[in-house]
Each structure stands twice: as structure tokens, then as C-alpha cells.
DSSP file (Angstrom, degrees, kcal/mol; ACC not computed):
  #  RESIDUE AA STRUCTURE BP1 BP2  ACC     N-H-->O    O-->H-N    N-H-->O    O-->H-N    TCO  KAPPA ALPHA  PHI   PSI    X-CA   Y-CA   Z-CA
    1    1 A X              0   0    0      0, 0.0     2,-0.4     0, 0.0    38,-0.2   0.000 360.0 360.0 360.0 137.6   66.1 -190.6  100.9
    2    2 A X  E     -a   39   0A   0     36,-2.9    38,-3.5     2,-0.0     2,-0.4  -0.721 360.0-151.4 -88.3 136.5   66.9 -187.8   98.4
    3    3 A X  E     +a   40   0A   0     -2,-0.4     2,-0.3    36,-0.2    38,-0.2  -0.926  19.9 176.7-111.0 134.8   65.9 -188.4   94.8
    4    4 A X  E     -a   41   0A   0     36,-2.4    38,-3.0    -2,-0.4    39,-0.8  -0.949  29.1-142.8-136.5 154.4   67.9 -186.7   92.0
    5    5 A X  E     -a   43   0A   0     -2,-0.3     2,-0.7    36,-0.2    39,-0.2  -0.989  22.9-146.8-112.9 125.5   68.1 -186.6   88.2
    6    6 A X  E     +a   44   0A   0     37,-2.7    39,-3.2    -2,-0.5     2,-0.4  -0.839  20.8 179.8 -96.4 114.7   71.7 -186.3   87.0
    7    7 A X  E     +a   45   0A   0     -2,-0.7     2,-0.4    37,-0.2    39,-0.2  -0.948   0.8 178.9-118.9 138.1   71.9 -184.2   83.8
    8    8 A X  E     -a   46   0A   0     37,-2.5    39,-2.4    -2,-0.4     2,-0.9  -0.999  30.5-140.3-142.9 137.8   75.2 -183.6   82.0
    9    9 A X  E  >  -a   47   0A   0     -2,-0.4     4,-1.2    37,-0.2     3,-0.2  -0.875  24.4-162.7 -93.8 105.8   76.3 -181.7   78.9
   10   10 A X  H  > S+     0   0    0     37,-1.5     4,-2.8    -2,-0.9     5,-0.2   0.790  73.5  67.0 -68.2 -32.2   78.9 -184.1   77.6
   11   11 A X  H  > S+     0   0    0     36,-0.3     4,-1.9     1,-0.2    -1,-0.2   0.952 106.6  37.5 -59.5 -55.6   80.8 -181.9   75.2
   12   12 A X  H  > S+     0   0    0      1,-0.2     4,-2.2     2,-0.2    -1,-0.2   0.859 116.6  54.4 -65.9 -31.4   82.3 -179.4   77.7
   13   13 A X  H  X S+     0   0    0     -4,-1.2     4,-2.4     2,-0.2    -1,-0.2   0.906 107.9  48.9 -66.9 -40.1   82.8 -182.3   80.2
   14   14 A X  H  X S+     0   0    0     -4,-2.8     4,-2.5     2,-0.2    -1,-0.2   0.878 109.3  53.7 -64.3 -37.5   84.8 -184.2   77.6
   15   15 A X  H  X S+     0   0    0     -4,-1.9     4,-2.2    -5,-0.2    -2,-0.2   0.938 111.1  44.9 -62.3 -47.1   86.9 -181.1   76.8
   16   16 A X  H  X S+     0   0    0     -4,-2.2     4,-1.4     2,-0.2    -2,-0.2   0.905 111.9  53.0 -63.7 -41.6   87.8 -180.7   80.5
   17   17 A X  H  <>S+     0   0    0     -4,-2.4     5,-2.9     1,-0.2     3,-0.3   0.920 110.3  47.0 -60.5 -44.1   88.5 -184.4   80.8
   18   18 A X  H ><5S+     0   0    0     -4,-2.5     3,-1.6     1,-0.2    -1,-0.2   0.885 108.1  55.7 -66.2 -37.8   90.9 -184.3   77.8
   19   19 A X  H 3<5S+     0   0    0     -4,-2.2    -1,-0.2     1,-0.3    -2,-0.2   0.810 108.9  49.3 -61.6 -28.4   92.6 -181.2   79.2
   20   20 A X  T 3<5S-     0   0    0     -4,-1.4    -1,-0.3    -3,-0.3    -2,-0.2   0.277 127.7 -98.1 -96.3  10.0   93.3 -183.2   82.4
   21   21 A X  T < 5S+     0   0    0     -3,-1.6     2,-0.2     1,-0.3    -3,-0.2   0.498  82.1 125.6  93.3   4.3   94.7 -186.2   80.5
   22   22 A X      < -     0   0    0     -5,-2.9    -1,-0.3    -6,-0.2    -2,-0.1  -0.636  59.2-136.8 -93.9 155.9   91.6 -188.5   80.4
   23   23 A X  S    S-     0   0    0     -2,-0.2     2,-0.3     1,-0.2    -5,-0.1   0.771  83.8  -3.9 -79.9 -26.6   90.3 -189.9   77.1
   24   24 A X  S    S-     0   0    0     -7,-0.1     2,-0.4    -8,-0.0    -1,-0.2  -0.968  82.9 -86.7-157.6 165.8   86.6 -189.2   78.1
   25   25 A X        -     0   0    0     -2,-0.3     2,-1.9   -15,-0.1     3,-0.2  -0.699  42.1-126.0 -81.2 128.7   84.5 -187.9   80.9
   26   26 A X     >  +     0   0    0     -2,-0.4     4,-2.3     1,-0.2     5,-0.2  -0.506  36.9 171.2 -80.4  81.1   83.6 -190.8   83.3
   27   27 A X  H  > S+     0   0    0     -2,-1.9     4,-2.4     1,-0.2    -1,-0.2   0.921  76.1  47.6 -56.9 -49.3   79.8 -190.4   83.4
   28   28 A X  H  > S+     0   0    0      1,-0.2     4,-2.3     2,-0.2    -1,-0.2   0.893 111.4  50.4 -63.2 -40.9   79.2 -193.7   85.3
   29   29 A X  H  > S+     0   0    0      2,-0.2     4,-1.7     1,-0.2    -1,-0.2   0.895 112.1  47.2 -65.7 -39.6   81.8 -192.9   87.9
   30   30 A X  H  X S+     0   0    0     -4,-2.3     4,-2.3     2,-0.2    -2,-0.2   0.891 110.8  52.7 -68.8 -38.4   80.4 -189.4   88.5
   31   31 A X  H  X S+     0   0    0     -4,-2.4     4,-2.2    -5,-0.2    -2,-0.2   0.920 109.6  48.4 -61.4 -43.2   76.9 -190.9   88.7
   32   32 A X  H  < S+     0   0    0     -4,-2.3    -1,-0.2     1,-0.2    -2,-0.2   0.847 109.6  53.2 -66.6 -33.2   78.1 -193.3   91.4
   33   33 A X  H  < S+     0   0    0     -4,-1.7    -2,-0.2     1,-0.2    -1,-0.2   0.907 111.1  45.8 -65.6 -42.8   79.7 -190.5   93.3
   34   34 A X  H  < S+     0   0    0     -4,-2.3     2,-2.2     1,-0.2    -2,-0.2   0.874 101.2  71.0 -66.9 -37.6   76.5 -188.5   93.3
   35   35 A X  S  < S+     0   0    0     -4,-2.2    -1,-0.2    -5,-0.2    -4,-0.0  -0.471  72.8 160.6 -83.3  70.5   74.5 -191.6   94.3
   36   36 A X    >   -     0   0    0     -2,-2.2     3,-1.0    -3,-0.1    -2,-0.1   0.160  60.2 -69.1 -73.2-160.9   75.8 -191.8   97.8
   37   37 A X  T 3  S+     0   0    0      1,-0.2    -2,-0.1     3,-0.0    -1,-0.1   0.837 133.9  35.9 -64.3 -34.9   74.1 -193.7  100.7
   38   38 A X  T 3  S+     0   0    0    -37,-0.1   -36,-2.9     2,-0.0     2,-0.4   0.168 102.2  87.6-107.7  18.1   71.1 -191.3  101.0
   39   39 A X  E <   -a    2   0A   0     -3,-1.0     2,-0.6   -38,-0.2   -36,-0.2  -0.968  52.9-163.3-124.6 130.4   70.7 -190.4   97.3
   40   40 A X  E     -a    3   0A   0    -38,-3.5   -36,-2.4    -2,-0.4     2,-0.9  -0.941  13.8-151.0-109.5 109.8   68.6 -192.3   94.7
   41   41 A X  E     -a    4   0A   0     -2,-0.6   -36,-0.2   -38,-0.2     3,-0.1  -0.729  13.6-174.6 -82.6 110.3   69.6 -191.2   91.2
   42   42 A X  E     -     0   0A   0    -38,-3.0     2,-0.3    -2,-0.9   -37,-0.2   0.854  62.5  -0.4 -75.1 -36.6   66.3 -191.7   89.2
   43   43 A X  E     -a    5   0A   0    -39,-0.8   -37,-2.7     2,-0.0     2,-0.5  -0.995  54.8-143.6-154.7 148.8   67.7 -190.9   85.8
   44   44 A X  E     -a    6   0A   0     -2,-0.3     2,-0.5   -39,-0.2   -37,-0.2  -0.979  19.3-167.8-118.2 118.0   70.9 -189.9   84.0
   45   45 A X  E     -a    7   0A   0    -39,-3.2   -37,-2.5    -2,-0.5     2,-0.5  -0.919   5.3-176.2-108.3 126.5   70.4 -187.5   81.1
   46   46 A X  E     -a    8   0A   0     -2,-0.5     2,-0.4   -39,-0.2   -37,-0.2  -0.981  15.2-148.1-126.2 122.5   73.3 -186.9   78.8
   47   47 A X  E     -a    9   0A   0    -39,-2.4   -37,-1.5    -2,-0.5     2,-0.4  -0.755  15.4-175.3 -87.7 135.3   73.3 -184.5   75.9
   48   48 A X        -     0   0    0     -2,-0.4     2,-0.5   -38,-0.1    -2,-0.0  -0.959   6.9-161.5-133.2 112.7   75.4 -185.5   73.0
   49   49 A X        -     0   0    0     -2,-0.4     2,-0.6     2,-0.0    -2,-0.0  -0.816  10.5-143.0-102.5 129.8   75.7 -183.0   70.1
   50   50 A X        -     0   0    0     -2,-0.5     2,-0.3     2,-0.0    14,-0.1  -0.810  27.1-179.9 -90.9 122.9   76.8 -184.1   66.7
   51   51 A X        -     0   0    0     -2,-0.6     2,-0.5    12,-0.1    16,-0.1  -0.923  23.0-152.0-124.8 149.6   79.0 -181.4   65.1
   52   52 A X        -     0   0    0     -2,-0.3     8,-0.1     1,-0.1     7,-0.0  -0.958   9.6-175.6-121.0 111.6   80.7 -181.1   61.7
   53   53 A X        +     0   0    0     -2,-0.5     2,-0.3     6,-0.2    -1,-0.1   0.884  69.6  28.3 -75.4 -39.5   83.8 -179.0   61.9
   54   54 A X  S    S-     0   0    0      2,-0.2     2,-0.8     3,-0.0    -1,-0.1  -0.861  73.4-126.7-124.9 157.0   84.7 -179.0   58.2
   55   55 A X  S    S+     0   0    0     -2,-0.3     2,-0.3     4,-0.1     3,-0.0  -0.442  72.1 104.3-101.8  59.2   82.6 -179.5   55.1
   56   56 A X  S  > S-     0   0    0     -2,-0.8     4,-2.3     1,-0.1     5,-0.2  -0.973  78.5-114.3-134.8 154.8   84.5 -182.3   53.5
   57   57 A X  H  > S+     0   0    0     -2,-0.3     4,-2.4     1,-0.2     5,-0.2   0.831 112.9  52.8 -57.6 -36.6   83.6 -186.0   53.2
   58   58 A X  H  > S+     0   0    0      2,-0.2     4,-2.6     1,-0.2    -1,-0.2   0.933 111.7  44.9 -66.6 -45.4   86.5 -187.2   55.4
   59   59 A X  H  > S+     0   0    0      2,-0.2     4,-2.5     1,-0.2     5,-0.2   0.902 114.3  49.6 -65.4 -41.0   85.6 -184.9   58.3
   60   60 A X  H  X S+     0   0    0     -4,-2.3     4,-2.4     2,-0.2    -2,-0.2   0.929 113.3  45.9 -63.7 -45.8   81.9 -185.6   58.1
   61   61 A X  H  X S+     0   0    0     -4,-2.4     4,-2.3    -5,-0.2    -2,-0.2   0.908 113.8  48.8 -64.5 -42.8   82.5 -189.4   58.1
   62   62 A X  H  X S+     0   0    0     -4,-2.6     4,-2.4     2,-0.2    -2,-0.2   0.916 112.6  47.9 -63.8 -43.5   85.0 -189.2   61.0
   63   63 A X  H  X S+     0   0    0     -4,-2.5     4,-2.6     1,-0.2    -2,-0.2   0.913 111.4  50.2 -64.6 -42.8   82.6 -187.0   63.0
   64   64 A X  H  X S+     0   0    0     -4,-2.4     4,-2.5    -5,-0.2    -1,-0.2   0.906 110.9  49.6 -62.1 -41.8   79.7 -189.4   62.3
   65   65 A X  H  X S+     0   0    0     -4,-2.3     4,-2.3     2,-0.2    -2,-0.2   0.919 112.4  47.1 -64.5 -43.9   81.8 -192.4   63.4
   66   66 A X  H  X S+     0   0    0     -4,-2.4     4,-2.3     2,-0.2     5,-0.2   0.908 112.8  49.4 -63.9 -42.4   82.9 -190.7   66.6
   67   67 A X  H  X S+     0   0    0     -4,-2.6     4,-2.5     1,-0.2    -2,-0.2   0.933 112.4  47.3 -61.8 -46.8   79.3 -189.6   67.4
   68   68 A X  H  X S+     0   0    0     -4,-2.5     4,-2.4     1,-0.2    -2,-0.2   0.887 110.6  52.7 -63.8 -39.8   77.9 -193.1   66.8
   69   69 A X  H  X S+     0   0    0     -4,-2.3     4,-2.3     2,-0.2    -1,-0.2   0.930 111.5  45.2 -62.2 -45.9   80.7 -194.6   68.9
   70   70 A X  H  X S+     0   0    0     -4,-2.3     4,-2.4     2,-0.2     5,-0.2   0.914 111.7  53.3 -63.3 -42.2   79.9 -192.4   71.9
   71   71 A X  H  X S+     0   0    0     -4,-2.5     4,-1.8     1,-0.2    -2,-0.2   0.925 111.6  44.7 -59.2 -46.4   76.2 -193.0   71.5
   72   72 A X  H  X S+     0   0    0     -4,-2.4     4,-2.3     1,-0.2    -1,-0.2   0.887 111.0  54.0 -66.5 -39.2   76.7 -196.8   71.6
   73   73 A X  H  X S+     0   0    0     -4,-2.3     4,-1.1     1,-0.2    -2,-0.2   0.903 109.5  48.0 -62.8 -40.6   79.1 -196.5   74.6
   74   74 A X  H  < S+     0   0    0     -4,-2.4    -1,-0.2     1,-0.2    -2,-0.2   0.872 113.6  46.9 -68.0 -36.4   76.5 -194.5   76.6
   75   75 A X  H  < S+     0   0    0     -4,-1.8     3,-0.3    -5,-0.2    -2,-0.2   0.830 106.9  57.9 -73.8 -31.6   73.8 -197.0   75.7
   76   76 A X  H  < S+     0   0    0     -4,-2.3     2,-0.9     1,-0.2    -1,-0.2   0.803 102.2  57.4 -67.7 -29.5   75.9 -200.0   76.6
   77   77 A X  S  < S-     0   0    0     -4,-1.1    -1,-0.2    -5,-0.2     3,-0.1  -0.639  80.3-167.2-103.0  73.3   76.5 -198.8   80.1
   78   78 A X        -     0   0    0     -2,-0.9     2,-0.2    -3,-0.3    -3,-0.1  -0.339  28.4-107.1 -64.2 141.6   73.0 -198.4   81.5
   79   79 A X        -     0   0    0    -35,-0.1     2,-0.5     1,-0.1    -1,-0.1  -0.450  29.0-141.0 -68.7 136.5   72.7 -196.5   84.7
   80   80 A X              0   0    0     -2,-0.2   -39,-0.1     1,-0.1    -1,-0.1  -0.865 360.0 360.0-100.7 131.2   72.0 -198.6   87.7
   81   81 A X              0   0    0     -2,-0.5    -1,-0.1   -41,-0.1   -40,-0.1   0.417 360.0 360.0-109.4 360.0   69.7 -197.2   90.3
């Protein structure tokens, strides 16, 4: 059996997903695709970068809320090995 660690930079993947009409990049679905019959995915590492595009309270609050939402969504869906 092959053992792998699945690492993903979520920001560019989300950009590509949105360009292709999806709301987000399907981390769990891609992990399951990688974890075929002969592959044991030991860990899934996801980088999530918090960015602030504008220096005003509304943009900062909106960005913080989006970051927190993504963070919770990733934690809610624990990877199954």
C-alpha cells in the first residue's frame, strides 16, 4: 500500500474552482479521489491565508468572517483515512 500526505494551497484552488463555476474547491472529493484502492492518505494539510484587501472596517470584518467560515468548514469535515 502506498502512503501519502495530501497538501493543498487552498487560495489558488478556490480561484480555479470559482472560474469553473463552483463555489469552492472540493477538498474532500479530491482527497477521496487520491485515496484509491492502494493508497492510504495519512494526512490532509490545507493552507488557508487570511488576507485583507482594503483598509476599512467593512472589508476587514467581511474578510475575517469569510476566513472563519472556511476554517470551521474545514474542521467540520475531518478527513477519513
